[in-house]
KEKE-3310 file (N, C-alpha, C; in steps of 0.2 Angstrom, whole numbers, plus 5000, padded with zeros to 4 digits):
npx = (4923:4913:4897:4895:4909:4914:4906:4911:4925:4923:4918:4928:4938:4931:4931:4945:4947:4940:4948:4960:4955:4952:4965:4972:4965:4968:4982:4982:4975:4982:4996:5008:5016:5010:5003:4988:4978:4972:4959:4953:4953:4944:4932:4930:4926:4915:4916:4921:4918:4917:4912:4907:4894:4892:4885:4890:4902:4912:4929:4934:4941:4954:4959:4958:4968:4979:4980:4982:4995:5002:5002:5010:5005:5001:5009:5014:5017:5027:5026:5039:5043:5041:5030:5017:5006:5005:5000:4994:4999:4999:5011:5026:5026:5012:5006:5012:5007:4994:4994:5002:5003:4998)
npy = (5116:5106:5098:5086:5082:5080:5069:5060:5059:5054:5041:5035:5034:5025:5014:5012:5008:4996:4988:4988:4981:4968:4964:4965:4955:4944:4943:4940:4928:4920:4922:4935:4938:4934:4935:4941:4939:4951:4949:4941:4950:4959:4950:4947:4960:4962:4969:4963:4957:4946:4947:4954:4961:4965:4971:4977:4988:4984:4983:4991:4990:4988:5000:5007:4999:5003:5016:5015:5009:5019:5028:5021:5011:4998:4984:4976:4959:4954:4946:4934:4939:4952:4959:4957:4959:4948:4947:4955:4964:4971:4985:4984:4995:4999:4988:4988:5000:4997:4986:4987:4991:5007)
npz = (5031:5021:5024:5017:5014:5026:5030:5021:5025:5038:5034:5027:5038:5046:5037:5037:5050:5050:5041:5049:5060:5055:5051:5063:5071:5063:5065:5079:5079:5069:5070:5073:5062:5051:5035:5026:5013:5002:4996:5006:5016:5011:5010:5023:5028:5020:5008:4996:4980:4967:4955:4939:4940:4953:4967:4978:4987:4980:4977:4987:4999:4994:4990:5003:5009:5002:5005:5019:5019:5013:5024:5033:5041:5038:5029:5015:5007:4994:4978:4972:4959:4961:4957:4961:4975:4988:5001:5017:5032:5048:5052:5062:5070:5070:5076:5088:5093:5094:5103:5114:5131:5138)
capx = (4922:4906:4895:4897:4916:4914:4904:4916:4931:4921:4917:4935:4940:4928:4934:4952:4947:4938:4954:4965:4952:4953:4972:4973:4962:4972:4988:4981:4973:4987:5003:5010:5020:5007:5000:4982:4976:4967:4952:4951:4951:4937:4927:4928:4923:4909:4917:4923:4914:4922:4908:4906:4888:4892:4881:4893:4907:4918:4936:4936:4946:4961:4960:4960:4975:4985:4980:4985:5002:5005:5002:5014:5001:5001:5014:5012:5022:5027:5028:5046:5044:5040:5024:5010:5006:5003:4996:4995:4999:5001:5018:5028:5024:5005:5005:5014:5002:4987:4994:5006:4999:5001)
capy = (5110:5105:5092:5080:5080:5078:5062:5056:5058:5049:5035:5033:5033:5019:5009:5011:5004:4989:4985:4987:4976:4962:4963:4963:4949:4939:4943:4937:4921:4916:4924:4942:4940:4931:4940:4939:4941:4957:4947:4938:4956:4961:4945:4948:4966:4962:4973:4959:4954:4944:4947:4961:4964:4965:4977:4980:4993:4981:4981:4997:4988:4988:5007:5008:4996:5007:5022:5013:5008:5026:5030:5016:5007:4991:4982:4970:4954:4954:4939:4934:4943:4959:4962:4956:4958:4942:4948:4961:4963:4977:4986:4984:5001:4999:4982:4990:5005:4993:4980:4988:4995:5014)
capz = (5028:5020:5027:5013:5014:5033:5030:5018:5029:5043:5031:5026:5044:5048:5033:5039:5056:5048:5039:5054:5064:5052:5051:5070:5072:5059:5069:5085:5078:5065:5072:5072:5056:5046:5030:5024:5006:5001:4995:5012:5020:5009:5012:5031:5028:5016:5002:4991:4975:4962:4948:4936:4941:4960:4970:4984:4985:4976:4981:4991:5004:4991:4991:5010:5011:4999:5010:5026:5017:5013:5031:5036:5046:5035:5024:5010:5005:4987:4975:4970:4954:4964:4953:4964:4982:4991:5007:5020:5039:5052:5053:5069:5074:5071:5080:5095:5095:5096:5108:5120:5136:5138)
cpx = (4915:4904:4896:4904:4917:4912:4908:4922:4929:4920:4924:4938:4937:4930:4941:4952:4945:4944:4959:4962:4953:4961:4974:4971:4966:4978:4987:4979:4979:4994:5004:5012:5016:5003:4993:4981:4971:4960:4949:4949:4944:4931:4925:4924:4916:4910:4920:4918:4918:4918:4908:4899:4887:4888:4884:4898:4913:4924:4938:4941:4953:4963:4962:4967:4980:4985:4984:4993:5005:5006:5007:5011:5001:5007:5012:5018:5021:5029:5036:5048:5044:5034:5018:5011:5002:4999:4998:4995:5000:5008:5019:5025:5016:5003:5007:5009:4996:4988:4998:5002:5002:5003)
cpy = (5109:5099:5085:5077:5077:5070:5057:5054:5053:5042:5031:5030:5026:5013:5007:5007:4997:4985:4983:4981:4969:4960:4961:4957:4943:4938:4939:4929:4917:4917:4931:4943:4937:4936:4937:4942:4947:4955:4944:4944:4958:4957:4946:4955:4967:4967:4969:4956:4952:4944:4954:4964:4965:4972:4980:4985:4990:4979:4988:4996:4989:4996:5009:5005:5000:5014:5021:5012:5015:5029:5026:5013:5000:4990:4976:4965:4954:4947:4940:4938:4951:4963:4961:4956:4952:4942:4954:4960:4970:4978:4985:4989:5001:4993:4984:4995:5002:4989:4982:4992:5002:5016)
cpz = (5027:5023:5023:5014:5021:5034:5027:5022:5035:5040:5030:5032:5047:5044:5035:5046:5055:5046:5044:5059:5061:5052:5059:5073:5069:5063:5075:5084:5074:5067:5069:5065:5050:5041:5028:5017:5006:5000:5001:5017:5018:5010:5019:5032:5025:5010:4996:4987:4969:4955:4945:4938:4949:4962:4976:4982:4981:4979:4984:4996:5001:4991:4998:5012:5008:5003:5016:5025:5017:5020:5036:5042:5044:5030:5020:5009:4997:4984:4973:4964:4956:4960:4956:4971:4984:4997:5011:5028:5042:5052:5060:5073:5075:5076:5088:5098:5098:5102:5114:5125:5137:5145)
residu = (MET:ASN:HIS:ALA:ARG:LEU:LEU:THR:ASP:GLN:ALA:ILE:ALA:LEU:LEU:GLU:ASP:ALA:VAL:ILE:HIS:VAL:LEU:LEU:LYS:ASN:ALA:ARG:GLU:ARG:GLY:ARG:HIS:ASP:TYR:ILE:ARG:ALA:ALA:ASP:ILE:GLY:LYS:GLU:MET:GLY:THR:TYR:GLU:ASN:THR:GLU:THR:ALA:LYS:SER:PRO:GLY:ARG:ILE:HIS:ARG:LYS:ILE:LEU:ASP:LYS:LEU:GLU:ASP:ASP:HIS:ARG:VAL:GLU:CYS:SER:TRP:SER:LYS:SER:GLY:LYS:GLN:ARG:ASN:GLY:TRP:ARG:LEU:THR:ASP:ALA:GLU:TRP:ASN:ARG:LEU:THR:LEU:PRO:GLU)
# end
C-alpha cells in the first residue's frame, strides 16, 4: 500500500470516529432513540457549509454517514414519502458495542 493511500484510509477512519462521536453524544444527551439531522452532524464536526463558495470540505459527513450505514453502524429515519432522510442514529449493535462493558 502506498503512503498516500494509507493517509487517506487513516483520514476516513478519523472522520468515521467523528461522526460516531457526534451520534453517541446526541444519544446520551437526547435519548438513545433520538435522530439527529445530517446538517447538525456536519455543523458539530465543522464540515457543513451551506454556501456555494464554501472553503470547508463541504458535506463530507454525508459520504461518511453513507459508508457507516453500509457498515451497519448507523441508521437513518426516512420521511413518510420515503424519499428523504430525516435524521441519523447509531444502530443497536453499535450502541451496544460502544456502551456495554466488556
